C-alpha positions in Angstrom: -37.3 -22.8 42.9 -36.4 -20.9 45.9 -36.1 -24.1 48.1 -35.4 -26.7 45.6 -32.7 -25.1 43.8 -30.9 -24.0 47.4 -31.1 -28.0 48.3 -30.1 -29.1 45.0 -27.0 -26.5 45.8 -25.8 -27.8 49.1 -26.4 -31.6 47.9 -24.4 -31.0 44.7 -21.9 -29.4 45.9 -20.8 -31.7 49.4 -20.9 -34.6 46.7 -18.9 -32.9 44.5 -16.6 -32.3 47.2 -16.6 -35.9 48.9 -16.6 -37.5 45.2 -13.3 -35.0 44.6 -11.4 -34.9 47.5 -11.4 -39.3 48.0 -9.8 -39.1 44.1 -7.8 -36.3 45.1 -6.6 -38.8 48.4 -5.3 -41.2 45.4 -4.7 -39.5 42.1 -2.7 -42.0 41.4 -5.4 -44.4 41.4 -7.7 -42.6 39.3 -4.8 -42.4 36.6 -5.1 -46.0 36.3 -9.0 -46.1 36.2 -8.5 -43.2 33.1 -6.3 -45.8 31.8 -8.6 -48.5 31.5 -11.0 -46.1 29.7 -8.4 -45.3 27.0 -7.6 -48.7 26.8 -8.9 -50.3 23.1 -11.3 -52.6 25.0 -13.3 -49.6 25.8 -12.7 -46.1 24.8 -9.9 -47.2 22.1 -8.2 -43.8 23.0 -4.5 -45.3 23.4 -3.0 -41.9 22.7 -4.2 -41.0 26.1 -2.7 -43.5 28.2 0.6 -41.1 28.7 -1.8 -38.6 29.9 -3.6 -40.0 32.3 -2.1 -38.9 35.7 -2.0 -35.0 34.3 -6.2 -35.5 33.5 -6.7 -37.3 36.5 -5.0 -34.2 38.9 -7.0 -32.1 36.7 -10.3 -34.0 36.8 -10.3 -34.3 40.8 -9.1 -30.5 41.3 -11.9 -29.1 39.2 -13.8 -31.4 40.4 -13.5 -30.5 44.0 -13.2 -26.6 43.8 -16.5 -26.9 41.5 -18.2 -28.0 44.5 -16.6 -25.2 46.6 -17.5 -22.9 44.0 -21.3 -24.1 44.3 -21.4 -23.6 47.6 -19.7 -20.2 48.2 -21.8 -19.1 44.9 -18.2 -18.3 42.7 -18.9 -17.2 39.1 -22.5 -19.2 39.3 -23.0 -19.2 35.5 -19.3 -20.6 35.3 -19.7 -23.2 38.0 -23.5 -24.3 36.9 -22.0 -24.6 32.9 -19.0 -26.7 34.1 -21.2 -29.2 36.4 -23.6 -29.5 33.5 -21.2 -30.6 30.9 -19.2 -32.6 33.9 -22.2 -34.6 34.9 -23.4 -35.3 31.3 -20.3 -36.8 29.9 -19.6 -38.4 33.3 -23.6 -39.9 32.7 -22.5 -41.2 29.4 -19.5 -42.4 30.7 -21.1 -44.5 33.2 -23.7 -46.0 30.8 -21.4 -47.0 28.2 -19.6 -49.3 31.0 -22.5 -50.5 32.2 -24.2 -51.0 29.0 -21.5 -52.9 27.1 -20.1 -54.2 30.6 -16.1 -52.5 30.1 -15.3 -51.2 33.5 -16.6 -53.0 36.3 -16.1 -50.4 39.0 -16.1 -46.2 37.6 -13.8 -45.0 40.2 -16.4 -42.7 40.9 -15.4 -42.5 44.9 -12.0 -44.5 44.4 -11.2 -47.2 46.8 -13.5 -45.8 49.7 -16.6 -47.5 48.1 -17.1 -50.0 45.1 -20.4 -49.4 43.1 -21.6 -51.6 40.2 -21.4 -49.5 36.9 -25.4 -49.7 36.5 -25.2 -48.4 40.8 -22.9 -45.6 38.7 -24.8 -44.7 36.5 -28.2 -44.7 38.3 -26.2 -42.1 40.7 -25.1 -39.9 37.8 -28.8 -39.8 36.2 -30.0 -38.8 39.7 -27.1 -36.3 40.1 -28.2 -34.7 36.9 -31.6 -34.3 37.5 -30.2 -32.1 40.5 -27.5 -30.0 38.2 -30.5 -29.4 36.0 -32.4 -27.9 38.7 -29.5 -25.6 39.4 -29.1 -24.5 35.8 -32.7 -23.6 35.1 -32.7 -21.7 38.9 -29.5 -20.4 38.4 -30.7 -16.8 39.2 -31.1 -17.8 42.2 -27.6 -19.0 42.9 -26.1 -15.9 44.6 -22.7 -15.9 46.8 -23.1 -15.8 50.5 -20.1 -13.7 50.8 -19.0 -10.1 49.4 -17.0 -10.6 46.2 -13.0 -10.0 47.8 -14.2 -12.7 50.3 -15.6 -15.4 47.6 -12.8 -14.9 45.4 -10.2 -15.2 48.3 -12.3 -18.6 49.2 -12.2 -19.6 45.4 -9.0 -19.1 44.8 -7.7 -21.0 48.2 -9.7 -23.9 46.9 -7.8 -24.3 43.9 -4.4 -23.8 45.5 -5.4 -26.1 48.8 -6.3 -29.0 46.4 -3.4 -28.8 44.1 -1.3 -28.7 47.2 -3.2 -31.4 48.7 -2.7 -33.3 45.4 1.0 -33.0 44.9 1.6 -33.8 48.7 -0.1 -37.1 48.2 1.7 -37.9 44.7 5.1 -37.3 46.2 4.3 -39.4 49.2 1.5 -42.1 49.7 -2.3 -41.1 49.8 -3.0 -39.7 53.5 -6.1 -42.1 54.0 -5.4 -45.5 52.4 -8.8 -47.7 51.7 -7.3 -50.3 50.2 -6.6 -54.2 51.4 -2.7 -53.3 51.9 -3.2 -51.0 54.4 -0.6 -50.7 57.6 -2.3 -53.1 59.9 -4.0 -55.5 57.5 -2.9 -58.7 57.4 -2.7 -59.7 54.0 -3.0 -63.8 54.7 -6.5 -63.1 56.0 -7.3 -60.8 53.5 -6.4 -64.0 50.5 -8.6 -66.3 52.8 -12.0 -67.1 52.5 -13.6 -68.4 55.8 -14.9 -71.7 56.2 -18.3 -70.8 57.5 -18.5 -68.0 54.3 -21.9 -67.5 52.2 -21.3 -69.4 48.7 -22.1 -68.1 45.6 -25.7 -69.0 44.4 -26.0 -69.1 40.5 -28.9 -70.0 38.4 -29.0 -72.4 35.4 -31.4 -72.0 32.7 -31.4 -75.3 30.4 -32.7 -75.6 27.0 -33.8 -79.0 25.9 -35.4 -79.9 22.7 -38.5 -82.4 23.8 -40.2 -84.2 21.0 -40.0 -80.8 18.5 -40.5 -78.0 21.0 -37.5 -76.3 23.6 -38.4 -76.9 26.9 -36.8 -74.8 29.3 -35.4 -76.0 33.0 -34.1 -73.9 36.0 -31.7 -75.9 38.6 -29.2 -74.7 40.9 -26.1 -75.9 38.9 -26.8 -79.9 38.7 -27.7 -81.5 35.1 -31.4 -82.1 35.2 -33.1 -85.4 34.4 -34.7 -84.8 30.9 -36.2 -87.0 28.1 -34.4 -84.8 25.1 -31.7 -83.5 23.4 -29.6 -80.9 25.1 -29.6 -77.0 23.4 -28.1 -74.8 25.3 -27.5 -73.3 28.9 -27.1 -69.9 30.6 -25.9 -68.9 33.6 -27.3 -66.1 36.0 -25.1 -64.9 39.1 -28.1 -64.3 41.8 -25.3 -63.7 45.1 -22.0 -62.8 44.7 -21.2 -64.6 48.3 -18.0 -64.2 50.1 -15.5 -62.6 48.2 -12.0 -61.6 49.6 -10.5 -58.3 49.0 -7.3 -60.0 48.4 -7.5 -61.9 44.9 -4.5 -61.4 42.7 -1.5 -61.2 45.1 0.9 -63.9 45.1 4.5 -64.0 45.3 6.1 -66.4 42.1 9.7 -67.7 41.1 9.7 -69.0 37.6 8.5 -73.0 39.6 6.7 -72.2 42.3 4.3 -69.9 44.2 6.1 -68.9 47.5 3.2 -66.3 48.5 2.5 -68.5 51.9 6.3 -69.1 52.6 7.3 -65.1 52.6 3.9 -64.3 54.1 5.0 -66.2 57.1 8.4 -64.8 57.3 8.5 -62.6 60.8 10.9 -60.2 59.4 10.0 -59.6 55.9 10.9 -56.3 53.6 9.0 -56.0 50.3 10.4 -53.9 47.2 7.7 -53.4 44.9 7.9 -51.8 41.4 5.1 -53.0 39.1 7.3 -51.5 36.0 11.1 -51.7 36.8 11.9 -50.0 33.1 9.1 -47.0 34.5 10.5 -46.8 38.0 11.9 -43.5 39.3 15.7 -43.6 39.0 15.8 -41.5 42.5 13.9 -44.7 43.9 15.9 -46.9 42.5 19.5 -45.3 43.5 18.0 -45.8 47.3 17.3 -49.7 47.1 20.7 -51.1 47.6 21.4 -49.1 51.1 17.7 -49.9 52.4 18.3 -53.8 51.6 22.0 -53.8 52.8 20.9 -52.1 56.3 17.7 -54.8 56.5 19.5 -57.6 55.6 21.8 -56.9 59.1 18.9 -56.1 61.2 17.7 -59.8 60.1 15.5 -58.9 57.4 14.3 -61.3 54.4 14.7 -58.9 51.5 12.2 -59.3 48.2 11.3 -57.4 45.3 8.3 -57.9 43.6 7.8 -56.8 40.1 5.8 -57.8 36.5 9.1 -56.9 34.4 10.7 -59.8 32.6 14.0 -61.4 33.7 16.2 -59.4 31.3 14.7 -55.9 32.8 15.1 -57.3 36.2 18.9 -58.4 35.5 19.9 -55.1 34.0 18.2 -53.4 37.0 20.1 -55.5 39.1 23.7 -54.8 37.7 22.7 -51.0 37.3 22.1 -50.2 40.8 23.7 -53.3 42.4 21.0 -54.9 43.8 21.7 -58.4 45.6 17.9 -59.2 46.5 15.6 -61.5 44.4 13.3 -60.1 42.0 10.2 -62.1 42.2 6.7 -62.2 39.6 3.1 -60.5 40.6 0.7 -59.3 38.3 1.4 -55.7 37.6 -2.2 -54.5 38.8 -2.3 -56.4 42.3 1.3 -54.4 42.2 -0.3 -51.1 41.3 -3.0 -51.6 44.1 -0.3 -52.8 46.6 1.7 -49.6 47.0 1.2 -46.2 45.2 4.6 -46.0 44.4 7.3 -47.1 41.8 9.2 -48.4 43.8 7.1 -48.7 47.1 8.3 -50.7 50.2 6.6 -52.6 52.8 7.6 -53.8 56.0 5.7 -57.2 57.0 5.6 -59.6 60.1 3.8 -63.0 59.1 1.8 -61.1 56.9 0.7 -57.6 58.6 1.7 -54.8 57.3 4.0 -52.7 59.9 5.4 -50.0 57.4 4.3 -48.4 53.9 6.4 -45.7 52.3 6.5 -44.1 48.9 10.6 -43.9 47.8 10.7 -40.4 48.5 10.0 -41.7 52.2 12.6 -44.8 52.2 14.7 -43.2 55.0 12.1 -42.9 57.1 11.5 -46.8 57.4 12.2 -47.5 61.1 14.2 -51.1 61.1 
């Protein structure tokens, strides 16, 4: 135990800090994942959805500080019990998601590392084993500093985590792992190369041949067999190439204008996934911004999933004179972690991206 416990302590502590920090870098994104878990289709806890952001910040800050507490040996009994309860809950959640095929990505490492539901569950089981080692060997988890420095480090880790989380909420994630980050070209991220590997599927056909069921496996072609068709099951062997952007579009009521706008040399894209819940202070800045951008020769458009009546009301209230186009709400939440948020593009390449708090920092 004198050897295994320190190894487990370092492994669990570092993993909790890394996992927590990645989510703390984007607490709004993690709150969207919690809303998905709380939805009627998954855990059926819709009353928790309005509190998703508060819970998101609490969970990720707690995750980071528990990792720090474990490494420095602050309140070992409280820390290890908290780690155990948290990992048991996460293990249940990932098993539920995987077994019932509810949530495709647990969000354990945010957008930095995508894990399938079963990969997430396996990761949590391994982590649970290490936490159980700590639980049964907690007498070997002792502070590495004297009481005062240990307490100060614990307090500083909490303050720093909370401060960092607040900062990225009021601006944007410090590190952007998504396919809409500055420097990325949206046209390329939406495209599939000609030589990209194709998805491979296996089809298991069932036919009734002379009163007996016969199975035939093909890659998709209909088998030549003397018998009556009963059923077919498909299984994905290889996903093949998948573009990093799948659901982004710029649409009017009549046509898809995505390619047209993304090929503009000077495009300012104002994004609000839901105008009803957009920050009033941010909306108030859009009139001045759009006029300035149009003066500088920019094409200015808005993107939202809101309906025509809401768009008309917002335009009238804030005196906006640019056109809003339609896009999927989930896609817009991914584009920018701000409501509203602003992107400046040159032929599909993101040159600048800002939170509504930082609109004045845009260089037009």
